[in-house]
C-alpha positions in Angstrom: 6.3 1.5 -9.2 8.3 -0.1 -6.3 9.5 -3.6 -6.0 11.4 -5.9 -3.6 12.5 -9.5 -3.5 11.4 -11.4 -0.4 11.9 -15.0 0.7 9.0 -17.2 1.9 9.9 -18.3 5.4 7.0 -20.3 6.6 7.4 -24.1 6.1 4.2 -24.7 4.1 4.6 -21.8 1.6 1.4 -20.2 0.3 -1.1 -23.0 1.0 -4.8 -22.1 1.2 -4.8 -20.4 4.6 -1.6 -18.5 4.0 -2.8 -17.5 0.5 -6.0 -16.1 2.0 -4.1 -14.0 4.5 -1.8 -12.8 1.8 -4.7 -11.8 -0.5 -6.7 -10.2 2.3 -3.6 -8.1 3.2 -3.1 -7.1 -0.5 -6.7 -6.0 -0.8 -6.3 -3.4 2.0 -4.3 -1.3 -0.4 -5.4 0.6 -3.5 -2.3 -0.1 -5.4 -2.0 -2.9 -8.0 0.1 -5.6 -6.3 1.7 -8.5 -8.2 4.6 -10.8 -7.8 6.9 -12.8 -10.1 8.0 -16.3 -9.4 9.9 -18.5 -11.9 9.2 -16.0 -14.7 5.4 -15.9 -14.1 3.5 -12.9 -12.8 0.6 -13.4 -10.4 -2.1 -11.1 -9.0 -1.6 -10.8 -5.2 -5.2 -9.9 -4.7 -6.5 -13.2 -6.3 -6.5 -16.4 -4.2 -6.7 -18.5 -7.3 -3.7 -16.6 -8.9 -1.7 -17.0 -5.7 -2.5 -20.7 -5.3 -1.7 -21.3 -9.0 1.8 -19.9 -8.5 2.6 -22.9 -6.3 4.7 -20.9 -3.9 6.7 -23.2 -1.5 9.0 -22.5 1.4 12.3 -20.9 0.4 10.9 -19.4 -2.8 11.9 -15.8 -3.5 9.1 -13.6 -4.8 9.6 -10.3 -6.4 6.8 -8.1 -5.2 5.6 -5.2 -7.4 3.3 -2.4 -6.1 2.0 0.4 -8.3 -0.4 3.1 -7.3 -1.0 5.9 -4.8 -0.1 3.9 -1.7 2.6 1.7 -3.3 5.3 2.3 -0.7 3.0 1.4 2.2 1.7 -1.6 0.2 5.1 -2.9 -0.4 6.2 -2.4 3.2 3.0 -4.1 4.5 3.4 -7.1 2.2 7.1 -7.6 2.9 6.4 -7.4 6.7 3.6 -10.0 6.4 5.9 -12.4 4.5 8.8 -11.9 6.8 6.6 -12.6 9.8 5.6 -16.0 8.4 2.1 -15.1 7.0 0.4 -15.3 10.4 1.7 -18.8 11.2 
């Protein structure tokens, strides 16, 4: 398992469109991808789970990737977030 803390940079956080992009990216990987925010763990491959986390600009997520492509998954997810989730 690998993990990294990353800060949400886009002004609107993980609203519906950004959450969709986040989940679509996570689903490209075979690894289990989750994140923790304010003590709660969410499934990065579930739009409902991501929206339910109420992620806003400035929040710091701790991403966790576990599986055969975990390093690639973590790097891809971190890059997506650091680039503003396509916004």
